[in-house]
Structures are given as structure tokens and as C-alpha cells.
N, C-alpha and C positions, 0 to 999 in steps of 0.2 A: 383269535376271533375276540375274545374277552376284552383282551387291551383297546383294540380298535373301538368296540364297543362305549368302553370306558371313555376313550377319547372323544367320542363322539356325543357322548351324555353330557361330558365337561363342557364341551363346546357348545352345544345348545341350551345349556344350562345358563354359562355366562352371559350368552347372545341373548337369552330372553331377559334375563334381569338388566342388560344394559338397555336394550331397545326399550324396555318398559320405563326406565328411568328418563330415556333419552326422548319418549314420546312429548314433546313441548315443541314450541315455537323457540327456546333459547338458542336451539341449534339446526344449523342447515344441513348437517350431515350426520349421518349414523355412525357410530363405531363398532366394528367388528373385530373380535378377539378370539383367537384359537390358542389353545394349550393343554398341554397334558394335567394339569390338574388345577383346580382353582377352589379358593374358599372365599367366604362373604358375611361380614359381620354387621353389615346395615352401613357402614360408614368407610369402609375400604375393602376392595377386592383385592387378593394376591393371586396372580398366576404363575404358573411355575411349570418350566419344562416345553423348549420349543416354542416359547411364547410368539404369535404372531398378530399383529393390530393393523387395521387399514381404517384408516379417517381420511374422508376426501381423497386427493390424489396423494396421500402419505402412507407408506409401509413401514412400520417399525418391527424389526425381531430383536430378542434378546432371551437368555436363559430364564430371568424374572422379570415380572411386573407387578406394580402395585396401581391401582386406581382408585382415588378417594373422591368423597362427596363434598360439597358444600352443606352450609348449615339447613339448606332445603332438601337436603338428600338426594342432587342431583350432581352427576360427575362433572369434575372442573378441572381434574389433571391425571395425567398417567406417568409414572416413572419406571425407568428401566433401567435395571442393574446388572451387575455382572459382565458388561462387555454387550454393547446395544449397536446396532446400524440401522439407519435411517436412511430411506429412499424417497423422493418426489420425484414424480413424473411429468413432464411436460410435452405437448407434441413432438418438439425436436432436440428437446433438452431435459435433462434430469441432474439432480443434485443427489449427494449421498453423504452421509454424516457417520461417523463412527466415534465410539468415545466409551470411557468406563461407565458414565451414567448418562441418560438423556432422559429429558423431563418434558412432556407434549402437554401443554395448558390448552385445553379445548375453549376454556371461555375466551382467553387473550389470542388465540390463534398464534402461539408461540412453541419454539423448541429450543430448549437449552441444554446444552451438552458439556459435560464437566469430565476432566481427566484424561489427558494424552488425544484429546480431541482433533479429528480430521476429517476434512471436509472436501467432495472433489465437485466440480461443475463441469458436466458433461455436455458437448453439443454434437449434433450428428457422430455420436458413437465416439467421439474423439475428447480426451481430458482437455479442457481448458484451462482450468482455476484449480489450485491445490493450495488448501489452507492446514495448516497445523499451528493449534495452540492450546494454552493450558483450559482454557474453557471458549465456548463459541454459543452465540443467541440468534436464532432465526425467528425473524419476525415474518410468518407466512400472510398475512395481509399486506404488508408493505414490501415484501420482498427485499428484505435488509439482514446482514448477517452482520454482527458486531462479536469479532473476537479480540480477547486480550490475554494477557500474560504470554510473553515470549513468542509471540505471532510471525510466523513465516509464510510467506505466500508465494505461489509461482504462476505467473501467466505469460503463456507465449515466451519469449526472449527474457522477461522481466524476472528477477528473484528479489524479495524483500525481505526485511526484518522490521520489527517495529514491538511498541510496547501494547498497543493497541491498532486495531484496524476496523473501518466501517465499510462492507463491501454491499453495494446497491446491484440488485439484479433486475434485467428487464423484465417485462413482461413475458417475452418470448423464450425468458430462462438464460439469456446471453450476460456477461458482465458489461454494466452501465458505468459504474462510477466506483472509485476505492478513494478511502480517507486514510492516511495512516498519522499516527501519533506518537510522540515521545520515541526520541532516540532511533528514528527512521535511518534505516541503510538500504539502498536500491541500487541493484546491479543489472544494467542492461548494455549487451554488446561490451564494448569497450570503456564505458563510462560507469564510473562509481558516484553516488550520491549521498550525503549525510544531512539530516535535516531536522527540525523538532515538528513539523510537519509536512506533509507530502499529498497532494491533490491529485491523482490520476483518473482522466476521461476518456475512457476506453473509445467511446462511439468516435472522438476525433483525433485519438491517440496524442494526447497534450496532458504534461505533468508541470505543476507547480510546486515549488519546494520553498518554503518559508521558515523564517527564523533564522538561527545561527547555521547557515548553510555551507557547505563547502564541496566541491566536486571535483573529478579528475577525471579526464579522459587521455587515453592513450592511441597516439598517432602511428600511422603507416610506418612512419621513419623510426619509430621507437622511441620518440620524446612524447613528453606529457604536458598538456595544459591543466594548471590547476587553478579553481575559481574559489573565491570567498564572495558572498554576497548576505543581503537580507533576503533577498527574494531572487530566485533563479525559475524562469518561466521558459518550457522546452516545448518546441511545436515539431513533433516528429514528420508530419507530413511536409512542412516547408524547410526542414531542416534548419530551424532558427531558433537561437536562446537570446532571450532578453533577461538582463540582470538589474538589478537596482538597490540601493542603499548600501553604503561601504564596500563598493566594488573592489576587488584586489585579485589580477589577473598573474600567474608567473607562468612563463613559457621562456624554456631554455634562460639567457641570459637577460630576458625582460622581466622586470617586476613593473606592472602600471596598477595606479589606482582612480578610482574617479566616483562621483555620483550613479552613473548607468553606464552601460555597455552592451550593444548588441553583437550577437555571432552571427554572420550572413555567409551563405556560399556563393561562389563566382557563379555567374550565370550559366546556368544549363548543368552544373556540379551538385552532388549530394553531399558533400562534406563542407561544413564551415571552415571558410579560409581568412575572412575579414573580420576584424574586431573593431566596432566603431565606439569612442567614448566620448560621450556628449557631456556638457557641464566643465567646469574648471577640473581637469585630469593631469595627472602625474604619470612619466614614465622612466625609469632607470634601466641604465646599462651599462654595469660594470660602474667607472667612474664618472658617466655622465647623467646628467638630470635634467630633464624636460618638462616645463609644465606649460599647459596650453587650454584654450578652449573647446578644441576638438582634437583628438589624437586618433589616426587610422593604423592598424597595426594589420599586418599580413604574415602568414605562417610560409606561404610557397608562391613567391622566395619571400624570405625573411627579412621584413622591412618595416618602418613606421613613417608616418607622415604626420606632425604638428601644425596646427593652424589655429590665429587667432589668441593675438597678445601673447606669443612664445616667448617662454624665459629658459635660457639653458646656461647649467652651471656645470663645470667640471672640477673635481676634487682629485686632490694629490698629484698636481701637473708634472708631469717629468721636467727634471731640468730647471725647476722653478727654486732661485734662491731665497730661500726664508730668512730673513734676518732676526726672527726670534727665534731659530731652530738652537734646542740646546738648553732653552731656558724653560722653567717649570710652568705648567698650566699652559702651554702653548696653544693658541687656537688655529683651527684648521683654514688654511689659507684657501680660499677658491677665487676662480674666474668665472665671469657672469657676462651672458650676453642677451640682450632682451630684442627681440623684433615683434612691433606691433602690427598686425596685419588686418 
């Protein structure tokens, strides 16, 4: 009984102090703090033992917390230590943050978490986004999470790793857009993407990889398609991929290069089967080299068609009698055919 009275006394004493300090137009919301013990020296309040804080739609719990005042004596931040857990609840969604340390800035409406941070975004009681990082900052007003240092994120069937990520949440609490920076690695279904920067738009299910990009997709027949380019733009709804800038594609014994290439599925199909190179492009198959203005590759059946100023070259032609054979620095003989269409 004495312990309960002590808790109630600490709660109402701490609440009275905070409400007195917050009785101003500076903040639109009150702060409510409950703890087993609290001390206050005029500049800083220390709360210990089952600390619970409610501010607007945010609820934070931790073993210990510090509330600091600014030069005017008004509280501007709360720091939760020794393992903290913050929850923000929306009508149909909620977000949770766990970390060694969580700092809540009352003035800037921002949450900053440090040390083994973990964030979970939940929609309709179903976990949708899971983020782990060295640190995470949540801008409450803008609904933006910035994660840094060994960032790992899972969303639906997408798994990512990056040095930094900027996650934008919609007003309804669901995922809007994510920007990944620095050594980005993304795995989705049977595709692996590596890039310097990747932007994912969750609303339209669209992903854009930039910088030194490379991707690899495993096909149903067990073979792989590898792609290198400066930019890769994937639209999951239309199942199309547009690549540009130093494009290189490797499929079985095909190696094709060009300024731009598009992957398009057959009509009525969901998987890309056609690769269209636009601009002066080249394709190699074993000892055969073909250069043309346009190249159309198909994977099923495996074939390609070249059009526009076609140049074909064969190397190491079997049965060719090389008169220079045996001499030093022998140049490689070729047979070339050219077809202007």
C-alpha cells in the first residue's frame, strides 16, 4: 500500500511539474510521465523504474529516462536509456521502435534511436516493414524515417541491405517510398540487385537502381540473366525492365552490349521474354560477333535478330589456312559480312 502511494505521489508530482512547464502555446500536446521514482533539479528531471511516457500519439517505455529543459526552463527533449520501446498508433496502422537509447525531441517532433535499433511498421495487425540499423531517426511531422549504419529492411517479398535508407510513410501509416544509399543490395523473388542508389515507390511497385548497377535473375529453366548498366528501371505491375547507360547483358552463351535495352514479356505473359536493344549495339555468341542498330533477343525460344546496318564477324574460322601461322605476333584473322538494311 505504501509503495502504491509512493508511485502515485511520484506520478502526480512529476506530472504537475511538466504540466506547469508545458502550460504555453509552444507545444500543442501535453506530456504524461509515470515512473516509480523521479528527481528534478530545475534543469533536468530523472525518472527511474518502469518509466512510461505519453506524448501526442506516441507511447514510450524504458527503465530510465531524462527530461531536459532549454534556457527558458521549458522541456525540449526526453532521453530513454537501458533499452527503450516506442509506439506510435494510427487508426489502421502503428509503428514500433526498439533501441538501446531513444531520444524524443519535443521541439523538433523527432525521435532518434541509437544502438541495435529495430523498427516495425504494422498495418491491420500485420507486420509490413521491418528495419534494423545502427541508428534511426523518425521525423514525426514529415513521417520520414532515416536509418544509417548497416541498414537491413524487409518489406513484403523484398529484402534489402544498404549503408543508409530514407523511408517515407503515408499519412495513413503505410509505406510510401524508400530511398537506399551506398552499397545497396536488394533481393526480390529470384532477382538480386546491386547499386549505388535505389529508389522504391511502394504505391506503384516501381524500383529504380542507379550508379554502378548489376542484377541477376534466375529463370525457371535454371539459367541466369545478368545485367550491368548505369540505370535499371523495373515496373513490377507491367513486368518490364528498362536499362540505359553502358548496358551489358549475359544470357547463356549470349553477351550483348548497347546504350539502352528493354525487357518486355510476351503478350498475356508475366515474365519478360524479349530484350530489345536500341542504338548501335553488339551481341556475341561464341566466335560470332554481330553489330547492328537494333537487336531483338528472345529467351524462349533462344534466338536473336539484328536489324539496321548489320555487321557480322566470325573469329577462329575452322579450316581457314592462315599463311601467317607460326610467325611471331600473328594477327587474328576474321571473316566479316556486312548487310545494310
